[in-house]
N, C-alpha and C positions, 0 to 999 in steps of 0.2 A: 434845613437840616444842617447839616456837621460841618460840608465843608463846602461853604457856599460860596465863601470865602476866598477860594483857591481857584489857581486856574485849572481844570482842570484835562485838559489836552498834553497836559507837560507835568502835571502829576504821576509819576511812577511808584511814587513808593504803595497807592494802592494796590499794586500787588504784590506787593510784599507781605509775610505773615510780622506778626503784630511782634514787637520785643518781650518777652519772655521777663526780662527783670526790671527795671525801675522807672526810665521812661520812653515813654515814647516818637518816633518824629519832631514832632512840635512842645518834644518836653512836658507834657500832661502825666502828670502820676497814673499809676492806673489803679486798680481797686484794694491790691492786698501792699500795705502800705509795707515800708522796704529802708530800713536803717541805711544810711552814705558813712560808704568809709573811706570817699575820696573825697577832697571839698568839688567844689562847684566849679572852678576853672576847669578842672578836669573832667567838667560832664562830655566834651567831646571824644574826648578819648576813652572814659567809660562805655562813652555807647560806639564805638570803634573796636573796643576789645569784649560786648554784644555779640554785634555782629563778628567778629572770628569766634567768639562761642558757639554760638548757633552755626557759623560753618565747619566745626569741629564735632559738633555734635549730628550732625546732619552729615560731616562723610564717616564720623560712627554706626550711623544706623545705615548707612550705603553698604558698610562693608559687612557691617550684619548681615543689610539683605544680601549680598555679594556673597559675602561665607554661608545661606544659608541656600545658595542658587548654585552655589558653588559643589555643596552634597549632596543636592538634588540631584547638579547633573552626573556628580560622579554616582552616586546612587540606580541613574537609570542609566549610565554607562557601563557598571557591572551589572547590573539586570539583562543589559544587550547583549554583554559578551558570554556571560551564561547560556542567554539563550542559546547563540550562535556554534558556542562548543557543544550543547548538545543539539544539534543538529547536525552539526560535523561527523561528531560520534556517534548515530544515527545511520549517514548515508553509509561509514567507513563499516560501519559493521553490516549493512544489508550485502553494502558490497561484497566483507569477506563470505557473508552466507550464499552468498552467489557464485563464488567462485568456488567455496569448495562442492555448492550441489550442480554447477558444470563440472568439476572433476567426476564426481562419485558418476553422472550421465557416461562422463569418458573412460568410467570403468567398463561401463556395465557394458558399455561399446564392446569392446575389446574384450570383456567374455561372451559376451553372443556372438561374435564374430568366431573362435577361438573356440566355442562348444558348434557351431556350423561347420570349419571345419572336418572338427570330429567327428559329422554326424556322415558329413560327404564321404572321410575315407569309409565308416562301416558298413554307409551303405555300398559302395565299389567292392568292403567284398565278401561282404553277403549278394552282390547280385552277382560277381565271381565264384561262388559258393554256390547261385545255383541256375548254371545255364540248360540250355535243353542236351548239351551232349552227358552232361554229370546226371542229369533225370534221364534220361536214356539208361545209361548203366545202371544206376541204380536198380531202378525197373526190373531189366532183364537178369539183372544177376542175385539181389534181395529178395525182387517180389514172383518174380519165376513169371515178368507178362512176356509178350513177344508181340510185332508192330503186325496192325492188323492186316492180314490180306486184302484178297480183292471179293472173295465167295465169302466175308464173314461184315460187305459191303452191300448194301444196298440202298438205290438211288429212291428217289422222290419224286412227280414228276403235278408241278404244280401251272399247268399250261390250262386243265383243262375248266379254272376257277378253284372260288373257294368255294366247300362243300362242307355241311357240320351234319351229320348222322346222330340222333338221337335214340339211346338204347334202353331198353327198361331193364331195369335190375328185376333179373330173375330172383331172387335169393329174396318173396317175399315173406313174413311172417303168414300166418295159419288166416289172423282177420282179416288182414292186410288182397286178401285172394278171396276170399269173404260176400267184401262189399265191393270187389272185380265183379263179380262173379254174377250181383244184384247189380251195377251199373251196368251190365252188359247188356241182360236182359232188359230191361227197359230203355233202353236204346236202339 
């Protein structure tokens, strides 16, 4: 095991990412060979600088992710805003159409009331022109008619009950009278 000589309970370096530059924590070289520009004494400084560079890179990555997230948030908010505007516009248009239809209904009701009033006036005018006195006057003057007198009236008594009387038609043709004569002979 590589870590057998260390105390694992206190080794927090296991949770850190490996260095991307020359040295890892214990000073061992990585697989790739890199030339050093700083002297050996400044090894601790280069580790500190590497940590700072890594932290800066992480911040740049976070900022880039944040920017992508911000762009997505802005896009989603824009889509939501447009959808909201469309819904509100359709509701307003529906209300406008509803108001127009209600106005048409109100105008139609007003026209109906006006026409009913005109109908009532015309009906009154016709009724006043056709009273019983006007009809009697027209019948006497124009048609030379008079009221019926008692001699022209015939009363019917229905207290005896209902009776029905069947009459034979006297206007038979020749063939019917011959057939009637033969039927009378046989009966």
